[in-house]
Residue, then its C-alpha position, 0 to 999 in steps of 0.5 A: x500500500x502506498x504511504x499517504x502524503x502529509x502536510x503539516x502546520x503549526x497553529x497559533x497555540x503552538x500545536x502541530x496539525x497534520x493533514x492528508x494530501x488528496x491531490x496536487x495539480x497544476x492549473x492550465x488556466x492559471x499556471x499555478x500549482x495547487x495542493x488539496x488536503x484534508x483533516x479527514x472530518x466531514x461537515x453536516x452535509x456529509x462532505x469531506x472537509x478540505x483545504x486548498x493552498x497555492x504552492x511552489x513544488x520547488x520549495x521546501x516550505x512551499x505554501x504560498x497562500x490560498x486561491x483568490x479568484x472566482x475562476x480559481x475556485x470554480x476550477x478547484x471545485x469542479x476537480x474536487x467534485x469529480x475526485x472526492x466521493x460523498x460519504x455514505x451514511 
């Protein structure tokens, strides 16, 4: 079985939190690289909670921020809707 790729961050209270990477991709629309990751929790609609960051794959501390435009979010949402299944209740 392939090991999951993890990313981590340090919260303001000093706690280290790890996330599982769902996928990474380079947008043909923006030329930016995106990382979609999760803490493996679900919202009230039974959808997996996920987070998205713009990143630079050539850097060690590569997260550069979040997507900022409607076009970016539309593309990301379309990709996520085709990759992440709804949790069966």
